[in-house]
Gaussian input, Z-matrix of N, CA and C with variables (Angstrom, degrees):
# hf/3-21g

backbone

0 1
 N
 C     1     B1
 C     2     B2     1     A1
 N     3     B3     2     A2     1     D1
 C     4     B4     3     A3     2     D2
 C     5     B5     4     A4     3     D3
 N     6     B6     5     A5     4     D4
 C     7     B7     6     A6     5     D5
 C     8     B8     7     A7     6     D6
 N     9     B9     8     A8     7     D7
 C    10    B10     9     A9     8     D8
 C    11    B11    10    A10     9     D9
 N    12    B12    11    A11    10    D10
 C    13    B13    12    A12    11    D11
 C    14    B14    13    A13    12    D12
 N    15    B15    14    A14    13    D13
 C    16    B16    15    A15    14    D14
 C    17    B17    16    A16    15    D15
 N    18    B18    17    A17    16    D16
 C    19    B19    18    A18    17    D17
 C    20    B20    19    A19    18    D18
 N    21    B21    20    A20    19    D19
 C    22    B22    21    A21    20    D20
 C    23    B23    22    A22    21    D21
 N    24    B24    23    A23    22    D22
 C    25    B25    24    A24    23    D23
 C    26    B26    25    A25    24    D24
 N    27    B27    26    A26    25    D25
 C    28    B28    27    A27    26    D26
 C    29    B29    28    A28    27    D27
 N    30    B30    29    A29    28    D28
 C    31    B31    30    A30    29    D29
 C    32    B32    31    A31    30    D30
 N    33    B33    32    A32    31    D31
 C    34    B34    33    A33    32    D32
 C    35    B35    34    A34    33    D33
 N    36    B36    35    A35    34    D34
 C    37    B37    36    A36    35    D35
 C    38    B38    37    A37    36    D36
 N    39    B39    38    A38    37    D37
 C    40    B40    39    A39    38    D38
 C    41    B41    40    A40    39    D39
 N    42    B42    41    A41    40    D40
 C    43    B43    42    A42    41    D41
 C    44    B44    43    A43    42    D42
 N    45    B45    44    A44    43    D43
 C    46    B46    45    A45    44    D44
 C    47    B47    46    A46    45    D45
 N    48    B48    47    A47    46    D46
 C    49    B49    48    A48    47    D47
 C    50    B50    49    A49    48    D48
 N    51    B51    50    A50    49    D49
 C    52    B52    51    A51    50    D50
 C    53    B53    52    A52    51    D51
 N    54    B54    53    A53    52    D52
 C    55    B55    54    A54    53    D53
 C    56    B56    55    A55    54    D54
 N    57    B57    56    A56    55    D55
 C    58    B58    57    A57    56    D56
 C    59    B59    58    A58    57    D57
 N    60    B60    59    A59    58    D58
 C    61    B61    60    A60    59    D59
 C    62    B62    61    A61    60    D60
 N    63    B63    62    A62    61    D61
 C    64    B64    63    A63    62    D62
 C    65    B65    64    A64    63    D63
 N    66    B66    65    A65    64    D64
 C    67    B67    66    A66    65    D65
 C    68    B68    67    A67    66    D66
 N    69    B69    68    A68    67    D67
 C    70    B70    69    A69    68    D68
 C    71    B71    70    A70    69    D69
 N    72    B72    71    A71    70    D70
 C    73    B73    72    A72    71    D71
 C    74    B74    73    A73    72    D72
 N    75    B75    74    A74    73    D73
 C    76    B76    75    A75    74    D74
 C    77    B77    76    A76    75    D75
 N    78    B78    77    A77    76    D76
 C    79    B79    78    A78    77    D77
 C    80    B80    79    A79    78    D78
 N    81    B81    80    A80    79    D79
 C    82    B82    81    A81    80    D80
 C    83    B83    82    A82    81    D81
 N    84    B84    83    A83    82    D82
 C    85    B85    84    A84    83    D83
 C    86    B86    85    A85    84    D84
 N    87    B87    86    A86    85    D85
 C    88    B88    87    A87    86    D86
 C    89    B89    88    A88    87    D87
 N    90    B90    89    A89    88    D88
 C    91    B91    90    A90    89    D89
 C    92    B92    91    A91    90    D90
 N    93    B93    92    A92    91    D91
 C    94    B94    93    A93    92    D92
 C    95    B95    94    A94    93    D93
 N    96    B96    95    A95    94    D94
 C    97    B97    96    A96    95    D95
 C    98    B98    97    A97    96    D96
 N    99    B99    98    A98    97    D97
 C   100   B100    99    A99    98    D98
 C   101   B101   100   A100    99    D99
 N   102   B102   101   A101   100   D100
 C   103   B103   102   A102   101   D101
 C   104   B104   103   A103   102   D102
 N   105   B105   104   A104   103   D103
 C   106   B106   105   A105   104   D104
 C   107   B107   106   A106   105   D105
 N   108   B108   107   A107   106   D106
 C   109   B109   108   A108   107   D107
 C   110   B110   109   A109   108   D108
 N   111   B111   110   A110   109   D109
 C   112   B112   111   A111   110   D110
 C   113   B113   112   A112   111   D111
 N   114   B114   113   A113   112   D112
 C   115   B115   114   A114   113   D113
 C   116   B116   115   A115   114   D114
 N   117   B117   116   A116   115   D115
 C   118   B118   117   A117   116   D116
 C   119   B119   118   A118   117   D117
 N   120   B120   119   A119   118   D118
 C   121   B121   120   A120   119   D119
 C   122   B122   121   A121   120   D120
 N   123   B123   122   A122   121   D121
 C   124   B124   123   A123   122   D122
 C   125   B125   124   A124   123   D123
 N   126   B126   125   A125   124   D124
 C   127   B127   126   A126   125   D125
 C   128   B128   127   A127   126   D126
 N   129   B129   128   A128   127   D127
 C   130   B130   129   A129   128   D128
 C   131   B131   130   A130   129   D129
 N   132   B132   131   A131   130   D130
 C   133   B133   132   A132   131   D131
 C   134   B134   133   A133   132   D132
 N   135   B135   134   A134   133   D133
 C   136   B136   135   A135   134   D134
 C   137   B137   136   A136   135   D135
 N   138   B138   137   A137   136   D136
 C   139   B139   138   A138   137   D137
 C   140   B140   139   A139   138   D138
 N   141   B141   140   A140   139   D139
 C   142   B142   141   A141   140   D140
 C   143   B143   142   A142   141   D141
 N   144   B144   143   A143   142   D142
 C   145   B145   144   A144   143   D143
 C   146   B146   145   A145   144   D144
 N   147   B147   146   A146   145   D145
 C   148   B148   147   A147   146   D146
 C   149   B149   148   A148   147   D147
 N   150   B150   149   A149   148   D148
 C   151   B151   150   A150   149   D149
 C   152   B152   151   A151   150   D150
 N   153   B153   152   A152   151   D151
 C   154   B154   153   A153   152   D152
 C   155   B155   154   A154   153   D153
 N   156   B156   155   A155   154   D154
 C   157   B157   156   A156   155   D155
 C   158   B158   157   A157   156   D156
 N   159   B159   158   A158   157   D157
 C   160   B160   159   A159   158   D158
 C   161   B161   160   A160   159   D159
 N   162   B162   161   A161   160   D160
 C   163   B163   162   A162   161   D161
 C   164   B164   163   A163   162   D162
 N   165   B165   164   A164   163   D163
 C   166   B166   165   A165   164   D164
 C   167   B167   166   A166   165   D165
 N   168   B168   167   A167   166   D166
 C   169   B169   168   A168   167   D167
 C   170   B170   169   A169   168   D168
 N   171   B171   170   A170   169   D169
 C   172   B172   171   A171   170   D170
 C   173   B173   172   A172   171   D171
 N   174   B174   173   A173   172   D172
 C   175   B175   174   A174   173   D173
 C   176   B176   175   A175   174   D174
 N   177   B177   176   A176   175   D175
 C   178   B178   177   A177   176   D176
 C   179   B179   178   A178   177   D177
 N   180   B180   179   A179   178   D178
 C   181   B181   180   A180   179   D179
 C   182   B182   181   A181   180   D180
 N   183   B183   182   A182   181   D181
 C   184   B184   183   A183   182   D182
 C   185   B185   184   A184   183   D183
 N   186   B186   185   A185   184   D184
 C   187   B187   186   A186   185   D185
 C   188   B188   187   A187   186   D186
 N   189   B189   188   A188   187   D187
 C   190   B190   189   A189   188   D188
 C   191   B191   190   A190   189   D189
 N   192   B192   191   A191   190   D190
 C   193   B193   192   A192   191   D191
 C   194   B194   193   A193   192   D192
 N   195   B195   194   A194   193   D193
 C   196   B196   195   A195   194   D194
 C   197   B197   196   A196   195   D195
 N   198   B198   197   A197   196   D196
 C   199   B199   198   A198   197   D197
 C   200   B200   199   A199   198   D198
 N   201   B201   200   A200   199   D199
 C   202   B202   201   A201   200   D200
 C   203   B203   202   A202   201   D201
 N   204   B204   203   A203   202   D202
 C   205   B205   204   A204   203   D203
 C   206   B206   205   A205   204   D204
 N   207   B207   206   A206   205   D205
 C   208   B208   207   A207   206   D206
 C   209   B209   208   A208   207   D207
 N   210   B210   209   A209   208   D208
 C   211   B211   210   A210   209   D209
 C   212   B212   211   A211   210   D210
 N   213   B213   212   A212   211   D211
 C   214   B214   213   A213   212   D212
 C   215   B215   214   A214   213   D213
 N   216   B216   215   A215   214   D214
 C   217   B217   216   A216   215   D215
 C   218   B218   217   A217   216   D216
 N   219   B219   218   A218   217   D217
 C   220   B220   219   A219   218   D218
 C   221   B221   220   A220   219   D219
 N   222   B222   221   A221   220   D220
 C   223   B223   222   A222   221   D221
 C   224   B224   223   A223   222   D222
 N   225   B225   224   A224   223   D223
 C   226   B226   225   A225   224   D224
 C   227   B227   226   A226   225   D225
 N   228   B228   227   A227   226   D226
 C   229   B229   228   A228   227   D227
 C   230   B230   229   A229   228   D228
 N   231   B231   230   A230   229   D229
 C   232   B232   231   A231   230   D230
 C   233   B233   232   A232   231   D231
 N   234   B234   233   A233   232   D232
 C   235   B235   234   A234   233   D233
 C   236   B236   235   A235   234   D234
 N   237   B237   236   A236   235   D235
 C   238   B238   237   A237   236   D236
 C   239   B239   238   A238   237   D237
 N   240   B240   239   A239   238   D238
 C   241   B241   240   A240   239   D239
 C   242   B242   241   A241   240   D240
 N   243   B243   242   A242   241   D241
 C   244   B244   243   A243   242   D242
 C   245   B245   244   A244   243   D243
 N   246   B246   245   A245   244   D244
 C   247   B247   246   A246   245   D245
 C   248   B248   247   A247   246   D246
 N   249   B249   248   A248   247   D247
 C   250   B250   249   A249   248   D248
 C   251   B251   250   A250   249   D249
 N   252   B252   251   A251   250   D250
 C   253   B253   252   A252   251   D251
 C   254   B254   253   A253   252   D252
 N   255   B255   254   A254   253   D253
 C   256   B256   255   A255   254   D254
 C   257   B257   256   A256   255   D255
 N   258   B258   257   A257   256   D256
 C   259   B259   258   A258   257   D257
 C   260   B260   259   A259   258   D258
 N   261   B261   260   A260   259   D259
 C   262   B262   261   A261   260   D260
 C   263   B263   262   A262   261   D261
 N   264   B264   263   A263   262   D262
 C   265   B265   264   A264   263   D263
 C   266   B266   265   A265   264   D264
 N   267   B267   266   A266   265   D265
 C   268   B268   267   A267   266   D266
 C   269   B269   268   A268   267   D267
 N   270   B270   269   A269   268   D268
 C   271   B271   270   A270   269   D269
 C   272   B272   271   A271   270   D270
 N   273   B273   272   A272   271   D271
 C   274   B274   273   A273   272   D272
 C   275   B275   274   A274   273   D273
 N   276   B276   275   A275   274   D274
 C   277   B277   276   A276   275   D275
 C   278   B278   277   A277   276   D276
 N   279   B279   278   A278   277   D277
 C   280   B280   279   A279   278   D278
 C   281   B281   280   A280   279   D279
 N   282   B282   281   A281   280   D280
 C   283   B283   282   A282   281   D281
 C   284   B284   283   A283   282   D282
 N   285   B285   284   A284   283   D283
 C   286   B286   285   A285   284   D284
 C   287   B287   286   A286   285   D285
 N   288   B288   287   A287   286   D286
 C   289   B289   288   A288   287   D287
 C   290   B290   289   A289   288   D288
 N   291   B291   290   A290   289   D289
 C   292   B292   291   A291   290   D290
 C   293   B293   292   A292   291   D291
 N   294   B294   293   A293   292   D292
 C   295   B295   294   A294   293   D293
 C   296   B296   295   A295   294   D294
 N   297   B297   296   A296   295   D295
 C   298   B298   297   A297   296   D296
 C   299   B299   298   A298   297   D297
 N   300   B300   299   A299   298   D298
 C   301   B301   300   A300   299   D299
 C   302   B302   301   A301   300   D300
 N   303   B303   302   A302   301   D301
 C   304   B304   303   A303   302   D302
 C   305   B305   304   A304   303   D303
 N   306   B306   305   A305   304   D304
 C   307   B307   306   A306   305   D305
 C   308   B308   307   A307   306   D306
 N   309   B309   308   A308   307   D307
 C   310   B310   309   A309   308   D308
 C   311   B311   310   A310   309   D309
 N   312   B312   311   A311   310   D310
 C   313   B313   312   A312   311   D311
 C   314   B314   313   A313   312   D312
 N   315   B315   314   A314   313   D313
 C   316   B316   315   A315   314   D314
 C   317   B317   316   A316   315   D315
 N   318   B318   317   A317   316   D316
 C   319   B319   318   A318   317   D317
 C   320   B320   319   A319   318   D318
 N   321   B321   320   A320   319   D319
 C   322   B322   321   A321   320   D320
 C   323   B323   322   A322   321   D321
 N   324   B324   323   A323   322   D322
 C   325   B325   324   A324   323   D323
 C   326   B326   325   A325   324   D324
 N   327   B327   326   A326   325   D325
 C   328   B328   327   A327   326   D326
 C   329   B329   328   A328   327   D327
 N   330   B330   329   A329   328   D328
 C   331   B331   330   A330   329   D329
 C   332   B332   331   A331   330   D330
 N   333   B333   332   A332   331   D331
 C   334   B334   333   A333   332   D332
 C   335   B335   334   A334   333   D333

   B1=1.4467
   B2=1.5288
   B3=1.3372
   B4=1.4617
   B5=1.5230
   B6=1.3334
   B7=1.4712
   B8=1.5258
   B9=1.3416
   B10=1.4605
   B11=1.5293
   B12=1.3258
   B13=1.4576
   B14=1.5161
   B15=1.2916
   B16=1.4613
   B17=1.5250
   B18=1.3100
   B19=1.4578
   B20=1.5257
   B21=1.3167
   B22=1.4717
   B23=1.5230
   B24=1.3071
   B25=1.4635
   B26=1.5231
   B27=1.2964
   B28=1.4663
   B29=1.5296
   B30=1.3271
   B31=1.4670
   B32=1.5311
   B33=1.3141
   B34=1.4735
   B35=1.5262
   B36=1.3349
   B37=1.4785
   B38=1.5270
   B39=1.3350
   B40=1.4662
   B41=1.5263
   B42=1.3175
   B43=1.4618
   B44=1.5329
   B45=1.3050
   B46=1.4630
   B47=1.5297
   B48=1.3292
   B49=1.4734
   B50=1.5301
   B51=1.3246
   B52=1.4597
   B53=1.5207
   B54=1.3155
   B55=1.4551
   B56=1.5250
   B57=1.3251
   B58=1.4649
   B59=1.5245
   B60=1.3277
   B61=1.4747
   B62=1.5279
   B63=1.3212
   B64=1.4644
   B65=1.5285
   B66=1.3214
   B67=1.4644
   B68=1.5261
   B69=1.3388
   B70=1.4689
   B71=1.5255
   B72=1.3222
   B73=1.4712
   B74=1.5257
   B75=1.3205
   B76=1.4626
   B77=1.5266
   B78=1.3121
   B79=1.4745
   B80=1.5262
   B81=1.3311
   B82=1.4791
   B83=1.5169
   B84=1.3259
   B85=1.4675
   B86=1.5216
   B87=1.3156
   B88=1.4714
   B89=1.5244
   B90=1.3263
   B91=1.4748
   B92=1.5227
   B93=1.3365
   B94=1.4713
   B95=1.5228
   B96=1.3161
   B97=1.4646
   B98=1.5262
   B99=1.3223
   B100=1.4674
   B101=1.5233
   B102=1.3402
   B103=1.4714
   B104=1.5245
   B105=1.3446
   B106=1.4721
   B107=1.5191
   B108=1.3216
   B109=1.4594
   B110=1.5277
   B111=1.3321
   B112=1.4668
   B113=1.5295
   B114=1.3314
   B115=1.4630
   B116=1.5296
   B117=1.3190
   B118=1.4634
   B119=1.5336
   B120=1.3191
   B121=1.4627
   B122=1.5341
   B123=1.3494
   B124=1.4777
   B125=1.5207
   B126=1.3379
   B127=1.4606
   B128=1.5155
   B129=1.3217
   B130=1.4679
   B131=1.5150
   B132=1.3388
   B133=1.4678
   B134=1.5290
   B135=1.3377
   B136=1.4634
   B137=1.5258
   B138=1.3316
   B139=1.4664
   B140=1.5195
   B141=1.3193
   B142=1.4656
   B143=1.5230
   B144=1.3137
   B145=1.4639
   B146=1.5327
   B147=1.3063
   B148=1.4583
   B149=1.5262
   B150=1.3446
   B151=1.4624
   B152=1.5266
   B153=1.3170
   B154=1.4674
   B155=1.5269
   B156=1.3352
   B157=1.4742
   B158=1.5206
   B159=1.3243
   B160=1.4640
   B161=1.5187
   B162=1.3187
   B163=1.4662
   B164=1.5133
   B165=1.3332
   B166=1.4559
   B167=1.5189
   B168=1.3096
   B169=1.4685
   B170=1.5188
   B171=1.3353
   B172=1.4583
   B173=1.5171
   B174=1.3156
   B175=1.4611
   B176=1.5229
   B177=1.3088
   B178=1.4642
   B179=1.5244
   B180=1.3150
   B181=1.4619
   B182=1.5164
   B183=1.3056
   B184=1.4668
   B185=1.5239
   B186=1.3407
   B187=1.4571
   B188=1.5259
   B189=1.3270
   B190=1.4613
   B191=1.5260
   B192=1.3245
   B193=1.4635
   B194=1.5197
   B195=1.3246
   B196=1.4626
   B197=1.5265
   B198=1.3193
   B199=1.4672
   B200=1.5216
   B201=1.3288
   B202=1.4554
   B203=1.5309
   B204=1.3338
   B205=1.4644
   B206=1.5254
   B207=1.3188
   B208=1.4599
   B209=1.5234
   B210=1.3305
   B211=1.4679
   B212=1.5140
   B213=1.3244
   B214=1.4533
   B215=1.5104
   B216=1.3248
   B217=1.4646
   B218=1.5313
   B219=1.3051
   B220=1.4601
   B221=1.5219
   B222=1.3280
   B223=1.4569
   B224=1.5336
   B225=1.3278
   B226=1.4689
   B227=1.5274
   B228=1.2982
   B229=1.4609
   B230=1.5162
   B231=1.3155
   B232=1.4667
   B233=1.5291
   B234=1.3186
   B235=1.4670
   B236=1.5268
   B237=1.3190
   B238=1.4659
   B239=1.5199
   B240=1.3175
   B241=1.4636
   B242=1.5253
   B243=1.3260
   B244=1.4502
   B245=1.5206
   B246=1.3361
   B247=1.4632
   B248=1.5264
   B249=1.3161
   B250=1.4590
   B251=1.5332
   B252=1.3070
   B253=1.4666
   B254=1.5300
   B255=1.3293
   B256=1.4649
   B257=1.5291
   B258=1.3350
   B259=1.4576
   B260=1.5340
   B261=1.3224
   B262=1.4616
   B263=1.5265
   B264=1.3291
   B265=1.4671
   B266=1.5248
   B267=1.3292
   B268=1.4700
   B269=1.5318
   B270=1.3214
   B271=1.4692
   B272=1.5235
   B273=1.3161
   B274=1.4659
   B275=1.5246
   B276=1.3361
   B277=1.4657
   B278=1.5252
   B279=1.3229
   B280=1.4648
   B281=1.5298
   B282=1.3343
   B283=1.4588
   B284=1.5144
   B285=1.3303
   B286=1.4693
   B287=1.5283
   B288=1.3025
   B289=1.4591
   B290=1.5282
   B291=1.3224
   B292=1.4642
   B293=1.5249
   B294=1.3082
   B295=1.4659
   B296=1.5292
   B297=1.3377
   B298=1.4669
   B299=1.5330
   B300=1.3325
   B301=1.4628
   B302=1.5356
   B303=1.3113
   B304=1.4696
   B305=1.5301
   B306=1.3217
   B307=1.4635
   B308=1.5462
   B309=1.3282
   B310=1.4607
   B311=1.5232
   B312=1.3401
   B313=1.4630
   B314=1.5252
   B315=1.3139
   B316=1.4558
   B317=1.5201
   B318=1.3498
   B319=1.4635
   B320=1.5245
   B321=1.3391
   B322=1.4669
   B323=1.5317
   B324=1.3151
   B325=1.4562
   B326=1.5094
   B327=1.3202
   B328=1.4680
   B329=1.5160
   B330=1.3063
   B331=1.4654
   B332=1.5081
   B333=1.3469
   B334=1.4746
   B335=1.4992
   A1=109.15
   A2=117.30
   A3=121.92
   A4=108.74
   A5=116.78
   A6=122.88
   A7=111.46
   A8=118.05
   A9=121.47
   A10=112.66
   A11=120.39
   A12=122.88
   A13=112.05
   A14=117.14
   A15=121.85
   A16=110.63
   A17=118.06
   A18=121.53
   A19=110.78
   A20=115.13
   A21=118.65
   A22=110.16
   A23=117.82
   A24=121.52
   A25=110.50
   A26=118.25
   A27=122.11
   A28=110.47
   A29=116.97
   A30=120.28
   A31=111.16
   A32=116.51
   A33=119.93
   A34=111.14
   A35=117.37
   A36=120.50
   A37=110.42
   A38=116.27
   A39=120.27
   A40=110.58
   A41=116.60
   A42=121.30
   A43=110.42
   A44=116.50
   A45=120.38
   A46=110.61
   A47=117.38
   A48=120.71
   A49=111.27
   A50=116.70
   A51=120.94
   A52=110.44
   A53=117.58
   A54=121.29
   A55=111.71
   A56=117.92
   A57=121.05
   A58=109.72
   A59=116.34
   A60=120.02
   A61=110.75
   A62=116.81
   A63=120.84
   A64=111.01
   A65=116.74
   A66=120.48
   A67=111.07
   A68=117.52
   A69=120.87
   A70=110.77
   A71=116.85
   A72=120.54
   A73=110.33
   A74=117.24
   A75=120.85
   A76=110.52
   A77=117.13
   A78=120.22
   A79=111.71
   A80=117.84
   A81=120.53
   A82=110.21
   A83=116.94
   A84=120.56
   A85=110.48
   A86=116.12
   A87=120.05
   A88=110.04
   A89=117.70
   A90=121.11
   A91=110.58
   A92=117.28
   A93=120.52
   A94=110.70
   A95=116.73
   A96=120.48
   A97=110.75
   A98=117.77
   A99=120.90
   A100=111.06
   A101=117.15
   A102=120.62
   A103=110.74
   A104=116.22
   A105=119.55
   A106=111.07
   A107=117.08
   A108=120.75
   A109=110.96
   A110=117.24
   A111=120.59
   A112=110.22
   A113=117.49
   A114=121.20
   A115=110.52
   A116=116.34
   A117=120.41
   A118=110.35
   A119=116.76
   A120=120.61
   A121=111.10
   A122=117.18
   A123=119.88
   A124=110.32
   A125=116.50
   A126=120.58
   A127=111.95
   A128=116.37
   A129=120.30
   A130=110.36
   A131=116.92
   A132=120.73
   A133=112.07
   A134=116.99
   A135=120.99
   A136=113.15
   A137=117.40
   A138=119.34
   A139=110.26
   A140=115.97
   A141=117.89
   A142=109.49
   A143=116.76
   A144=118.19
   A145=110.68
   A146=114.74
   A147=121.14
   A148=109.06
   A149=118.06
   A150=119.37
   A151=111.12
   A152=116.13
   A153=120.13
   A154=111.64
   A155=116.09
   A156=120.69
   A157=109.10
   A158=115.68
   A159=122.02
   A160=109.78
   A161=115.05
   A162=120.71
   A163=106.54
   A164=114.75
   A165=121.44
   A166=108.98
   A167=115.52
   A168=122.02
   A169=110.23
   A170=115.25
   A171=120.91
   A172=112.39
   A173=115.50
   A174=122.00
   A175=113.11
   A176=117.01
   A177=119.95
   A178=111.46
   A179=115.14
   A180=119.93
   A181=111.92
   A182=116.11
   A183=119.95
   A184=110.33
   A185=115.05
   A186=121.02
   A187=112.04
   A188=115.87
   A189=121.09
   A190=110.43
   A191=115.39
   A192=120.77
   A193=109.67
   A194=116.80
   A195=120.86
   A196=112.72
   A197=117.69
   A198=121.46
   A199=110.85
   A200=114.20
   A201=121.78
   A202=105.26
   A203=116.07
   A204=121.63
   A205=109.91
   A206=115.32
   A207=121.47
   A208=105.89
   A209=118.02
   A210=120.74
   A211=111.02
   A212=116.56
   A213=121.19
   A214=114.38
   A215=118.13
   A216=120.70
   A217=109.42
   A218=116.08
   A219=120.83
   A220=111.91
   A221=117.04
   A222=120.85
   A223=113.12
   A224=116.84
   A225=119.44
   A226=109.47
   A227=116.19
   A228=120.82
   A229=112.48
   A230=114.97
   A231=120.72
   A232=112.32
   A233=117.30
   A234=120.70
   A235=111.18
   A236=116.92
   A237=121.46
   A238=110.22
   A239=114.57
   A240=120.94
   A241=108.41
   A242=115.98
   A243=121.06
   A244=111.41
   A245=116.29
   A246=121.45
   A247=109.45
   A248=114.81
   A249=121.58
   A250=109.31
   A251=115.17
   A252=121.90
   A253=111.71
   A254=117.54
   A255=119.67
   A256=111.89
   A257=118.33
   A258=121.04
   A259=110.59
   A260=116.61
   A261=120.42
   A262=109.99
   A263=117.23
   A264=121.28
   A265=110.91
   A266=115.78
   A267=120.71
   A268=110.47
   A269=116.95
   A270=120.20
   A271=110.74
   A272=117.23
   A273=119.99
   A274=111.31
   A275=116.33
   A276=120.64
   A277=111.23
   A278=117.04
   A279=121.73
   A280=112.19
   A281=117.15
   A282=119.81
   A283=116.37
   A284=118.13
   A285=119.12
   A286=107.45
   A287=116.54
   A288=122.23
   A289=111.47
   A290=115.37
   A291=120.80
   A292=108.30
   A293=117.13
   A294=121.18
   A295=108.55
   A296=116.81
   A297=118.76
   A298=113.57
   A299=118.01
   A300=120.29
   A301=112.13
   A302=117.60
   A303=119.62
   A304=113.39
   A305=117.92
   A306=124.66
   A307=113.66
   A308=117.40
   A309=119.52
   A310=112.76
   A311=117.04
   A312=119.39
   A313=110.43
   A314=116.96
   A315=121.12
   A316=110.73
   A317=115.92
   A318=120.44
   A319=111.70
   A320=116.61
   A321=120.69
   A322=112.18
   A323=117.23
   A324=120.78
   A325=114.71
   A326=117.10
   A327=120.68
   A328=108.75
   A329=116.68
   A330=121.47
   A331=109.57
   A332=115.69
   A333=119.98
   A334=111.31
   D1=132.80
   D2=-177.47
   D3=-95.01
   D4=121.21
   D5=-176.29
   D6=-101.27
   D7=4.08
   D8=-173.60
   D9=-64.76
   D10=-32.58
   D11=179.03
   D12=-63.13
   D13=-42.20
   D14=179.49
   D15=-69.13
   D16=-40.55
   D17=178.72
   D18=-64.69
   D19=-40.59
   D20=178.23
   D21=-63.84
   D22=-43.07
   D23=178.18
   D24=-63.20
   D25=-41.81
   D26=178.15
   D27=-62.55
   D28=-40.87
   D29=178.69
   D30=-66.61
   D31=-39.13
   D32=178.34
   D33=-66.25
   D34=-39.76
   D35=176.60
   D36=-63.71
   D37=-40.63
   D38=176.70
   D39=-61.55
   D40=-46.29
   D41=178.16
   D42=-59.26
   D43=-41.27
   D44=179.33
   D45=-61.37
   D46=-45.01
   D47=179.11
   D48=-61.26
   D49=-41.86
   D50=178.16
   D51=-62.82
   D52=-44.94
   D53=-178.90
   D54=-67.08
   D55=-38.64
   D56=176.72
   D57=-63.00
   D58=-43.72
   D59=178.52
   D60=-61.68
   D61=-43.29
   D62=178.48
   D63=-63.99
   D64=-41.61
   D65=178.88
   D66=-63.81
   D67=-42.32
   D68=177.95
   D69=-62.61
   D70=-41.44
   D71=178.20
   D72=-63.87
   D73=-43.59
   D74=178.46
   D75=-62.21
   D76=-40.87
   D77=177.79
   D78=-64.64
   D79=-35.54
   D80=175.26
   D81=-65.26
   D82=-42.58
   D83=177.65
   D84=-60.58
   D85=-42.57
   D86=178.85
   D87=-63.21
   D88=-45.19
   D89=179.87
   D90=-62.15
   D91=-42.13
   D92=178.00
   D93=-62.35
   D94=-43.18
   D95=-179.96
   D96=-66.14
   D97=-38.15
   D98=176.86
   D99=-63.39
   D100=-38.62
   D101=176.53
   D102=-63.35
   D103=-46.25
   D104=179.48
   D105=-60.51
   D106=-42.61
   D107=-179.68
   D108=-65.89
   D109=-39.83
   D110=177.89
   D111=-63.96
   D112=-40.61
   D113=177.40
   D114=-64.15
   D115=-41.54
   D116=179.00
   D117=-62.59
   D118=-43.17
   D119=179.47
   D120=-65.70
   D121=-38.99
   D122=176.37
   D123=-63.01
   D124=-39.82
   D125=178.11
   D126=-63.01
   D127=-41.85
   D128=178.13
   D129=-64.11
   D130=-42.97
   D131=-178.74
   D132=-67.94
   D133=-28.59
   D134=-176.84
   D135=-85.78
   D136=-7.93
   D137=-179.86
   D138=-62.71
   D139=141.79
   D140=174.06
   D141=-68.25
   D142=154.03
   D143=179.96
   D144=-63.99
   D145=148.89
   D146=179.18
   D147=-68.97
   D148=135.84
   D149=178.28
   D150=-67.01
   D151=153.08
   D152=179.25
   D153=-75.02
   D154=-30.04
   D155=-175.75
   D156=-137.66
   D157=149.91
   D158=178.94
   D159=-130.65
   D160=146.05
   D161=169.15
   D162=-119.30
   D163=124.85
   D164=-179.38
   D165=-97.33
   D166=128.71
   D167=179.74
   D168=-92.66
   D169=155.11
   D170=178.82
   D171=-85.19
   D172=-176.77
   D173=-178.91
   D174=-86.46
   D175=-14.53
   D176=-174.50
   D177=-67.24
   D178=163.96
   D179=178.80
   D180=-64.12
   D181=-30.50
   D182=178.30
   D183=-67.37
   D184=-25.26
   D185=179.52
   D186=59.00
   D187=38.36
   D188=-178.54
   D189=-67.07
   D190=150.39
   D191=178.00
   D192=-67.49
   D193=136.34
   D194=179.14
   D195=-115.10
   D196=-28.09
   D197=179.13
   D198=-144.96
   D199=150.15
   D200=167.21
   D201=-110.34
   D202=135.53
   D203=-178.62
   D204=-127.37
   D205=155.92
   D206=165.99
   D207=-75.13
   D208=141.14
   D209=178.72
   D210=-54.28
   D211=136.06
   D212=-179.54
   D213=85.99
   D214=4.57
   D215=179.01
   D216=-59.81
   D217=131.94
   D218=-179.55
   D219=-67.12
   D220=-19.27
   D221=-175.64
   D222=-97.35
   D223=0.20
   D224=-180.00
   D225=-69.13
   D226=132.33
   D227=-179.12
   D228=-78.36
   D229=173.91
   D230=-177.85
   D231=-70.81
   D232=-13.50
   D233=179.03
   D234=-94.11
   D235=23.16
   D236=-179.45
   D237=-90.31
   D238=146.00
   D239=-179.43
   D240=-131.29
   D241=138.80
   D242=177.58
   D243=-67.90
   D244=137.75
   D245=178.96
   D246=-136.68
   D247=165.76
   D248=176.71
   D249=-78.85
   D250=165.26
   D251=-179.21
   D252=-56.72
   D253=-45.48
   D254=-177.74
   D255=-64.63
   D256=-33.26
   D257=177.22
   D258=-68.45
   D259=-39.40
   D260=177.78
   D261=-65.05
   D262=-43.83
   D263=177.83
   D264=-60.66
   D265=-44.98
   D266=-179.42
   D267=-62.19
   D268=-43.43
   D269=-179.78
   D270=-61.96
   D271=-43.94
   D272=177.80
   D273=-63.47
   D274=-40.84
   D275=178.88
   D276=-64.84
   D277=-29.92
   D278=179.91
   D279=-85.14
   D280=3.03
   D281=174.01
   D282=100.22
   D283=5.73
   D284=175.79
   D285=-68.82
   D286=136.27
   D287=-175.67
   D288=-68.34
   D289=135.92
   D290=173.40
   D291=-79.85
   D292=136.10
   D293=178.41
   D294=-57.84
   D295=127.68
   D296=-179.13
   D297=-72.92
   D298=-13.60
   D299=179.35
   D300=-86.58
   D301=-48.16
   D302=-175.09
   D303=-96.18
   D304=-13.90
   D305=175.38
   D306=50.87
   D307=64.95
   D308=178.89
   D309=-65.21
   D310=-26.99
   D311=178.51
   D312=-63.26
   D313=-40.12
   D314=177.01
   D315=-67.27
   D316=-44.51
   D317=-179.88
   D318=-63.54
   D319=-30.54
   D320=179.59
   D321=-86.90
   D322=-5.24
   D323=178.05
   D324=82.83
   D325=20.34
   D326=178.81
   D327=-88.36
   D328=124.18
   D329=178.72
   D330=-106.91
   D331=140.37
   D332=177.88
   D333=-75.92

């Protein structure tokens, strides 16, 4: 009696179970990644709007302003704070240096 047909069927059923398990695991990974992406998108949407102007403070205890930046300037330091247009204009008028990379003085229409 030849038993090879039954063994082949048993092996195929085993393969099917393995593939179903792998597919379920892959679907869980996809669902987890979709959750992470949805959370990331919610975080992006919940961010406050970027300020139009920044004033960067120095390291000294006086914490005097050292630069005025356009909002989003790549060179703005971590001690930068968002300000209104009139505050940025006032700081420049009082002698605070305009960032040489983003040129807020030009963006504000101040000519030397």
